[in-house]
Biopython code that builds the backbone (N, CA, C, O; Angstrom):
import numpy as np
from Bio.PDB.StructureBuilder import StructureBuilder

atoms = [
    (1, "MET", "N", (2.163, -34.491, -32.165)),
    (1, "MET", "CA", (2.824, -34.298, -33.498)),
    (1, "MET", "C", (2.155, -35.254, -34.512)),
    (1, "MET", "O", (2.200, -36.463, -34.283)),
    (2, "ASN", "N", (1.568, -34.808, -35.566)),
    (2, "ASN", "CA", (0.947, -35.393, -36.682)),
    (2, "ASN", "C", (1.812, -35.742, -37.833)),
    (2, "ASN", "O", (1.505, -36.603, -38.657)),
    (3, "GLU", "N", (2.888, -35.056, -37.864)),
    (3, "GLU", "CA", (3.814, -35.424, -39.084)),
    (3, "GLU", "C", (4.253, -36.850, -39.101)),
    (3, "GLU", "O", (4.374, -37.575, -38.114)),
    (4, "ASN", "N", (4.501, -37.195, -40.489)),
    (4, "ASN", "CA", (5.049, -38.512, -40.567)),
    (4, "ASN", "C", (6.473, -38.466, -39.910)),
    (4, "ASN", "O", (7.270, -37.674, -40.412)),
    (5, "PRO", "N", (6.845, -39.158, -38.938)),
    (5, "PRO", "CA", (8.161, -39.299, -38.395)),
    (5, "PRO", "C", (9.190, -39.628, -39.355)),
    (5, "PRO", "O", (10.314, -39.152, -39.196)),
    (6, "ARG", "N", (8.936, -40.392, -40.342)),
    (6, "ARG", "CA", (9.968, -40.696, -41.343)),
    (6, "ARG", "C", (10.327, -39.494, -42.266)),
    (6, "ARG", "O", (11.328, -39.533, -42.981)),
    (7, "LEU", "N", (9.500, -38.446, -42.232)),
    (7, "LEU", "CA", (9.989, -37.336, -43.114)),
    (7, "LEU", "C", (10.524, -36.181, -42.411)),
    (7, "LEU", "O", (10.692, -35.069, -42.910)),
    (8, "ILE", "N", (10.835, -36.602, -40.958)),
    (8, "ILE", "CA", (11.493, -35.464, -40.216)),
    (8, "ILE", "C", (12.767, -35.945, -39.891)),
    (8, "ILE", "O", (12.843, -37.170, -39.800)),
    (9, "PRO", "N", (13.889, -35.234, -39.672)),
    (9, "PRO", "CA", (15.179, -35.644, -39.280)),
    (9, "PRO", "C", (15.032, -36.274, -37.954)),
    (9, "PRO", "O", (14.241, -35.807, -37.134)),
    (10, "LEU", "N", (15.843, -37.439, -37.673)),
    (10, "LEU", "CA", (15.745, -38.103, -36.441)),
    (10, "LEU", "C", (16.170, -37.187, -35.297)),
    (10, "LEU", "O", (15.552, -37.247, -34.234)),
    (11, "TRP", "N", (17.135, -36.386, -35.445)),
    (11, "TRP", "CA", (17.637, -35.564, -34.329)),
    (11, "TRP", "C", (16.470, -34.644, -33.944)),
    (11, "TRP", "O", (16.305, -34.312, -32.770)),
    (12, "GLU", "N", (15.563, -34.181, -35.052)),
    (12, "GLU", "CA", (14.450, -33.362, -34.449)),
    (12, "GLU", "C", (13.392, -34.058, -33.839)),
    (12, "GLU", "O", (12.605, -33.432, -33.130)),
    (13, "LEU", "N", (13.252, -35.394, -34.036)),
    (13, "LEU", "CA", (12.297, -36.247, -33.404)),
    (13, "LEU", "C", (12.583, -36.508, -31.887)),
    (13, "LEU", "O", (11.700, -36.679, -31.047)),
    (14, "LEU", "N", (13.948, -36.517, -31.640)),
    (14, "LEU", "CA", (14.552, -36.655, -30.439)),
    (14, "LEU", "C", (14.760, -35.294, -29.747)),
    (14, "LEU", "O", (15.131, -35.334, -28.574)),
    (15, "GLY", "N", (14.569, -34.099, -30.324)),
    (15, "GLY", "CA", (14.566, -32.862, -29.630)),
    (15, "GLY", "C", (16.000, -32.372, -29.577)),
    (15, "GLY", "O", (16.351, -31.592, -28.692)),
    (16, "SER", "N", (16.832, -32.811, -30.504)),
    (16, "SER", "CA", (18.342, -32.382, -30.479)),
    (16, "SER", "C", (18.426, -31.538, -31.757)),
    (16, "SER", "O", (17.484, -31.425, -32.541)),
    (17, "THR", "N", (19.654, -30.938, -31.915)),
    (17, "THR", "CA", (20.104, -30.345, -33.121)),
    (17, "THR", "C", (20.906, -31.409, -33.764)),
    (17, "THR", "O", (21.259, -32.428, -33.170)),
    (18, "ARG", "N", (21.177, -31.144, -34.976)),
    (18, "ARG", "CA", (21.948, -32.171, -35.868)),
    (18, "ARG", "C", (23.403, -32.353, -35.238)),
    (18, "ARG", "O", (23.920, -33.459, -35.083)),
    (19, "ALA", "N", (24.030, -31.093, -34.878)),
    (19, "ALA", "CA", (25.342, -31.296, -34.249)),
    (19, "ALA", "C", (25.329, -32.020, -32.822)),
    (19, "ALA", "O", (26.260, -32.772, -32.533)),
    (20, "GLU", "N", (24.423, -31.827, -32.056)),
    (20, "GLU", "CA", (24.159, -32.444, -30.706)),
    (20, "GLU", "C", (24.130, -33.933, -31.000)),
    (20, "GLU", "O", (24.900, -34.697, -30.417)),
    (21, "TYR", "N", (23.259, -34.347, -31.888)),
    (21, "TYR", "CA", (22.991, -35.785, -32.269)),
    (21, "TYR", "C", (24.333, -36.369, -32.737)),
    (21, "TYR", "O", (24.777, -37.385, -32.202)),
    (22, "GLU", "N", (24.983, -35.741, -33.728)),
    (22, "GLU", "CA", (26.229, -36.344, -34.274)),
    (22, "GLU", "C", (27.248, -36.357, -33.323)),
    (22, "GLU", "O", (27.972, -37.350, -33.394)),
    (23, "GLN", "N", (27.575, -35.372, -32.265)),
    (23, "GLN", "CA", (28.486, -35.381, -31.313)),
    (23, "GLN", "C", (28.038, -36.528, -30.252)),
    (23, "GLN", "O", (28.913, -37.209, -29.718)),
    (24, "ALA", "N", (26.859, -36.706, -29.995)),
    (24, "ALA", "CA", (26.517, -37.624, -28.840)),
    (24, "ALA", "C", (26.707, -39.140, -29.434)),
    (24, "ALA", "O", (27.251, -39.983, -28.720)),
    (25, "ARG", "N", (26.325, -39.420, -30.536)),
    (25, "ARG", "CA", (26.528, -40.666, -31.329)),
    (25, "ARG", "C", (25.726, -41.655, -30.495)),
    (25, "ARG", "O", (26.323, -42.635, -30.051)),
    (26, "PRO", "N", (24.334, -41.481, -30.221)),
    (26, "PRO", "CA", (23.674, -42.371, -29.317)),
    (26, "PRO", "C", (23.653, -43.806, -29.727)),
    (26, "PRO", "O", (23.508, -44.646, -28.839)),
    (27, "TRP", "N", (23.785, -44.195, -31.001)),
    (27, "TRP", "CA", (23.914, -45.383, -31.533)),
    (27, "TRP", "C", (24.907, -46.124, -31.142)),
    (27, "TRP", "O", (24.805, -47.350, -31.187)),
    (28, "LYS", "N", (26.172, -45.435, -30.638)),
    (28, "LYS", "CA", (27.252, -46.364, -30.040)),
    (28, "LYS", "C", (27.027, -46.957, -28.698)),
    (28, "LYS", "O", (27.546, -48.017, -28.350)),
    (29, "ALA", "N", (26.184, -46.193, -27.904)),
    (29, "ALA", "CA", (25.885, -46.627, -26.698)),
    (29, "ALA", "C", (25.027, -48.137, -26.698)),
    (29, "ALA", "O", (25.106, -49.015, -25.839)),
    (30, "THR", "N", (24.285, -48.137, -27.801)),
    (30, "THR", "CA", (23.415, -49.378, -27.890)),
    (30, "THR", "C", (24.086, -50.525, -28.648)),
    (30, "THR", "O", (23.524, -51.610, -28.798)),
    (31, "ARG", "N", (25.401, -50.231, -29.155)),
    (31, "ARG", "CA", (26.149, -51.309, -29.919)),
    (31, "ARG", "C", (25.389, -51.706, -31.197)),
    (31, "ARG", "O", (25.467, -52.847, -31.653)),
    (32, "MET", "N", (24.691, -50.787, -31.732)),
    (32, "MET", "CA", (23.848, -51.008, -32.968)),
    (32, "MET", "C", (24.783, -49.968, -34.047)),
    (32, "MET", "O", (25.531, -49.037, -33.748)),
    (33, "SER", "N", (24.465, -50.452, -35.225)),
    (33, "SER", "CA", (24.922, -49.692, -36.331)),
    (33, "SER", "C", (23.920, -48.419, -36.323)),
    (33, "SER", "O", (22.819, -48.549, -35.789)),
    (34, "ARG", "N", (24.268, -47.287, -36.866)),
    (34, "ARG", "CA", (23.440, -46.274, -36.948)),
    (34, "ARG", "C", (22.285, -46.352, -37.682)),
    (34, "ARG", "O", (21.304, -45.670, -37.388)),
    (35, "ALA", "N", (22.300, -47.224, -38.742)),
    (35, "ALA", "CA", (21.073, -47.322, -39.483)),
    (35, "ALA", "C", (20.033, -48.180, -38.664)),
    (35, "ALA", "O", (18.831, -47.914, -38.667)),
    (36, "ALA", "N", (20.614, -49.284, -37.925)),
    (36, "ALA", "CA", (19.834, -50.051, -37.246)),
    (36, "ALA", "C", (19.116, -49.297, -36.149)),
    (36, "ALA", "O", (17.914, -49.460, -35.939)),
    (37, "TYR", "N", (19.970, -48.365, -35.366)),
    (37, "TYR", "CA", (19.485, -47.573, -34.299)),
    (37, "TYR", "C", (18.385, -46.677, -34.811)),
    (37, "TYR", "O", (17.377, -46.511, -34.123)),
    (38, "GLU", "N", (18.524, -46.098, -35.968)),
    (38, "GLU", "CA", (17.746, -45.057, -36.286)),
    (38, "GLU", "C", (16.304, -45.831, -36.717)),
    (38, "GLU", "O", (15.221, -45.332, -36.412)),
    (39, "THR", "N", (16.397, -46.959, -37.374)),
    (39, "THR", "CA", (15.178, -47.683, -37.713)),
    (39, "THR", "C", (14.600, -47.995, -36.477)),
    (39, "THR", "O", (13.389, -47.791, -36.397)),
    (40, "HIS", "N", (15.200, -48.457, -35.456)),
    (40, "HIS", "CA", (14.625, -48.734, -34.066)),
    (40, "HIS", "C", (13.875, -47.553, -33.564)),
    (40, "HIS", "O", (12.744, -47.673, -33.094)),
    (41, "ILE", "N", (14.513, -46.375, -33.661)),
    (41, "ILE", "CA", (13.903, -45.105, -32.986)),
    (41, "ILE", "C", (12.742, -44.735, -33.831)),
    (41, "ILE", "O", (11.788, -44.245, -33.227)),
    (42, "LEU", "N", (12.649, -44.869, -35.035)),
    (42, "LEU", "CA", (11.442, -44.573, -35.947)),
    (42, "LEU", "C", (10.343, -45.460, -35.696)),
    (42, "LEU", "O", (9.213, -45.079, -35.999)),
    (43, "ASP", "N", (10.527, -46.637, -35.163)),
    (43, "ASP", "CA", (9.548, -47.520, -34.876)),
    (43, "ASP", "C", (8.850, -47.432, -33.667)),
    (43, "ASP", "O", (7.855, -48.095, -33.376)),
    (44, "MET", "N", (9.510, -46.431, -32.840)),
    (44, "MET", "CA", (8.986, -46.246, -31.398)),
    (44, "MET", "C", (7.716, -45.553, -31.504)),
    (44, "MET", "O", (7.410, -44.917, -32.512)),
    (45, "PRO", "N", (6.840, -45.684, -30.306)),
    (45, "PRO", "CA", (5.657, -45.006, -30.262)),
    (45, "PRO", "C", (5.845, -43.506, -30.187)),
    (45, "PRO", "O", (6.914, -43.104, -29.729)),
    (46, "GLN", "N", (4.983, -42.677, -30.562)),
    (46, "GLN", "CA", (5.169, -41.187, -30.583)),
    (46, "GLN", "C", (5.188, -40.784, -29.065)),
    (46, "GLN", "O", (5.860, -39.787, -28.798)),
    (47, "GLU", "N", (4.618, -41.347, -28.153)),
    (47, "GLU", "CA", (4.638, -41.104, -26.858)),
    (47, "GLU", "C", (6.218, -41.051, -26.282)),
    (47, "GLU", "O", (6.694, -40.133, -25.615)),
    (48, "GLN", "N", (6.830, -42.140, -26.667)),
    (48, "GLN", "CA", (8.301, -42.339, -26.358)),
    (48, "GLN", "C", (9.146, -41.178, -26.871)),
    (48, "GLN", "O", (9.941, -40.534, -26.186)),
    (49, "LEU", "N", (8.882, -40.994, -28.135)),
    (49, "LEU", "CA", (9.683, -39.882, -28.747)),
    (49, "LEU", "C", (9.381, -38.614, -28.114)),
    (49, "LEU", "O", (10.358, -37.882, -27.959)),
    (50, "ALA", "N", (8.218, -38.164, -27.698)),
    (50, "ALA", "CA", (7.796, -37.094, -26.953)),
    (50, "ALA", "C", (8.494, -36.987, -25.640)),
    (50, "ALA", "O", (8.800, -35.901, -25.149)),
    (51, "GLU", "N", (8.757, -38.220, -25.042)),
    (51, "GLU", "CA", (9.437, -38.191, -23.751)),
    (51, "GLU", "C", (10.860, -37.830, -24.104)),
    (51, "GLU", "O", (11.369, -36.896, -23.485)),
    (52, "PHE", "N", (11.493, -38.401, -24.940)),
    (52, "PHE", "CA", (12.863, -38.179, -25.385)),
    (52, "PHE", "C", (13.154, -36.674, -25.490)),
    (52, "PHE", "O", (14.077, -36.100, -24.913)),
    (53, "ARG", "N", (12.175, -36.067, -26.364)),
    (53, "ARG", "CA", (12.246, -34.573, -26.587)),
    (53, "ARG", "C", (12.102, -33.818, -25.434)),
    (53, "ARG", "O", (12.799, -32.805, -25.361)),
    (54, "LEU", "N", (11.289, -34.102, -24.434)),
    (54, "LEU", "CA", (11.214, -33.508, -23.156)),
    (54, "LEU", "C", (12.540, -33.563, -22.276)),
    (54, "LEU", "O", (12.916, -32.603, -21.603)),
    (55, "VAL", "N", (13.128, -34.628, -22.336)),
    (55, "VAL", "CA", (14.344, -34.961, -21.684)),
    (55, "VAL", "C", (15.436, -34.043, -22.320)),
    (55, "VAL", "O", (16.217, -33.410, -21.609)),
    (56, "ASN", "N", (15.461, -33.995, -23.579)),
    (56, "ASN", "CA", (16.586, -33.275, -24.295)),
    (56, "ASN", "C", (16.402, -31.730, -24.093)),
    (56, "ASN", "O", (17.353, -30.953, -24.010)),
    (57, "GLN", "N", (15.078, -31.363, -24.023)),
    (57, "GLN", "CA", (14.762, -29.979, -23.703)),
    (57, "GLN", "C", (15.274, -29.632, -22.363)),
    (57, "GLN", "O", (15.901, -28.584, -22.214)),
    (58, "ALA", "N", (15.043, -30.477, -21.323)),
    (58, "ALA", "CA", (15.372, -30.146, -20.063)),
    (58, "ALA", "C", (16.925, -30.075, -19.789)),
    (58, "ALA", "O", (17.450, -29.199, -19.101)),
    (59, "GLU", "N", (17.635, -31.177, -20.455)),
    (59, "GLU", "CA", (19.096, -30.994, -20.401)),
    (59, "GLU", "C", (19.587, -29.805, -21.098)),
    (59, "GLU", "O", (20.508, -29.144, -20.617)),
    (60, "ARG", "N", (19.045, -29.506, -22.168)),
    (60, "ARG", "CA", (19.683, -28.048, -22.674)),
    (60, "ARG", "C", (19.380, -26.952, -21.807)),
    (60, "ARG", "O", (20.214, -26.074, -21.589)),
    (61, "LEU", "N", (18.082, -26.948, -21.229)),
    (61, "LEU", "CA", (17.800, -25.682, -20.199)),
    (61, "LEU", "C", (18.853, -25.714, -19.077)),
    (61, "LEU", "O", (19.334, -24.669, -18.638)),
    (62, "VAL", "N", (19.208, -26.948, -18.613)),
    (62, "VAL", "CA", (20.114, -26.918, -17.371)),
    (62, "VAL", "C", (21.548, -26.539, -17.657)),
    (62, "VAL", "O", (22.276, -25.925, -16.876)),
    (63, "ARG", "N", (21.902, -27.008, -18.964)),
    (63, "ARG", "CA", (23.218, -26.376, -19.479)),
    (63, "ARG", "C", (23.253, -24.936, -19.639)),
    (63, "ARG", "O", (24.238, -24.287, -19.286)),
    (64, "GLU", "N", (22.177, -24.382, -20.179)),
    (64, "GLU", "CA", (22.025, -22.879, -20.473)),
    (64, "GLU", "C", (22.047, -22.292, -19.042)),
    (64, "GLU", "O", (22.827, -21.366, -18.818)),
    (65, "ILE", "N", (21.289, -22.739, -18.107)),
    (65, "ILE", "CA", (21.145, -22.101, -16.892)),
    (65, "ILE", "C", (22.334, -22.019, -16.096)),
    (65, "ILE", "O", (22.621, -20.986, -15.492)),
    (66, "PHE", "N", (23.154, -23.216, -16.058)),
    (66, "PHE", "CA", (24.285, -23.199, -15.312)),
    (66, "PHE", "C", (25.645, -23.177, -15.997)),
    (66, "PHE", "O", (26.719, -23.419, -15.446)),
    (67, "GLN", "N", (25.417, -22.794, -17.512)),
    (67, "GLN", "CA", (26.474, -22.720, -18.460)),
    (67, "GLN", "C", (27.607, -23.686, -18.294)),
    (67, "GLN", "O", (28.798, -23.398, -18.171)),
    (68, "VAL", "N", (27.001, -24.995, -18.311)),
    (68, "VAL", "CA", (27.955, -26.223, -18.216)),
    (68, "VAL", "C", (28.295, -26.520, -19.781)),
    (68, "VAL", "O", (27.415, -26.710, -20.621)),
    (69, "ALA", "N", (29.592, -26.533, -20.039)),
    (69, "ALA", "CA", (30.017, -27.004, -21.396)),
    (69, "ALA", "C", (29.523, -28.372, -21.513)),
    (69, "ALA", "O", (29.642, -29.210, -20.619)),
    (70, "GLY", "N", (28.927, -28.584, -22.716)),
    (70, "GLY", "CA", (28.438, -30.003, -22.962)),
    (70, "GLY", "C", (28.089, -30.133, -24.268)),
    (70, "GLY", "O", (27.663, -31.208, -24.688)),
]
sb = StructureBuilder()
sb.init_structure("model")
sb.init_model(0)
sb.init_chain("A")
sb.init_seg("    ")
for serial, (resi, resn, name, xyz) in enumerate(atoms, 1):
    if name == "N":
        sb.init_residue(resn, " ", resi, " ")
    sb.init_atom(name, np.array(xyz, "f"), 0.0, 1.0, " ", f" {name:<3s}", serial, name[0])
structure = sb.get_structure()
């Protein structure tokens, strides 16, 4: 991904939809404010963001295959 990560919505960088991101509230699990969490994510290496995207895609596929509400 060659785009400037600060110009792309954070949920897209993580491979989520906005609704999934808002519902999951991942910053709560880290006990960070949302702004601090998002700054931290944006400072991560692109390789780590790519890994997050793969995990999110895999989880979405599993939910679709097994029709698990989630």
